[in-house]
N, C-alpha and C positions, 0 to 999 in steps of 0.2 A: 302798617300791617293791614289796616282796613282797606286801603287802596289795593293792595296785592290780592286780597280775598275777592274784592270787587272785580278785579281783572280776571281772576280764575273763574269766577261765576259767569262773567261775560263771555269768556272763551268757551266755557262749557255750553252756554246757551247758543252761541254761534255754531259750535260743533254739532249740537243737536239739530239746529235748523238745517245745516248742510246735510246731515244724515237723513233727516226727514225729507228734504228736497230730493236727495238721491233715491230714497225709497219710493217716493211718489213718481219720479222719473222712470224708475225700474218698472213699476206697476203700469204706468202709461205705455212704456215701450212694449211690455208683454201683451197688453191689450191691442196695441197697434199691429204687432206682429201677427197675432191671432186674426185680427180683422183682415189684414193684407193676405194672409194665407188663405182665408176663406174666399176672398175676392179673386185671387189667382186660381183657386180650384174651380170657382164658378165660371170664370172666363175660359179655362181649359175645357170644362165640360161643354160649354156652349160651342166652342170651336169644334170639338170632337163631334157633337151632334150635327153641326152644319156639314162637316166632312162626310159623315155617314149619309146624310140626306143627299149630298151631291153624288156620292159613289153608289148609292142604292140602285138607281136605274141601270147603270153599267153592270153591276154585279148580278142583278136580276136577269139582264139580257144574256150575260155569259152563262149563267146557270141554266137558263132556258135552252140555249144553244147546246150545251153539254147534255142536257136531258134529251133533246131531240136526237142528237148523235147516238146516244146510248140506246134510245128507244128504237131507232132505225136498225142499229146493229142487232139488237135482240129479236126484232121482227124478222130480220134476214136469217138469223140462226134458227129461229122457230120454223120459218118456211123451209129451210134446208132440211131440218129434222123431219118435218112432215113429208117432204118429198122422199126422203130416204126411207121413212116408214112405209110409204105407199109402195115403194119398189121392193123393200126387203121385209115388210111386216109379216107376211105369211111364212117366209123362211125362218124368221126369228122365232115365231110362235112354235113352229115344228121343232126347231132345235131345243127350245126351252122344254117342251113337253118330252122330247126324247131324253134329255139330260135328267129330268125329274124322274122319269120312269126307268131310267138306267138302261136304255136300249142302245 
């Protein structure tokens, strides 16, 4: 009987050791996963920053080109409006005054 109790106690001790080892492995795995996740995040951010740095000059040049095109367009529109005003300004003023006065 004593031998059987001894075996049960020994089996319980081994089961506890296995459970403790599994728990420690779980904690270690969770820490490793968290560390690896942070490592991957850091690598990803570094790659993204490098891509941004590589693309910035091209994007800046494209934006400058677009700005120049828009600026030229608006200058042309402004010049055309100024010319139109020079030709028609007096007439427009007379029409506005006539409409306001109800003539």
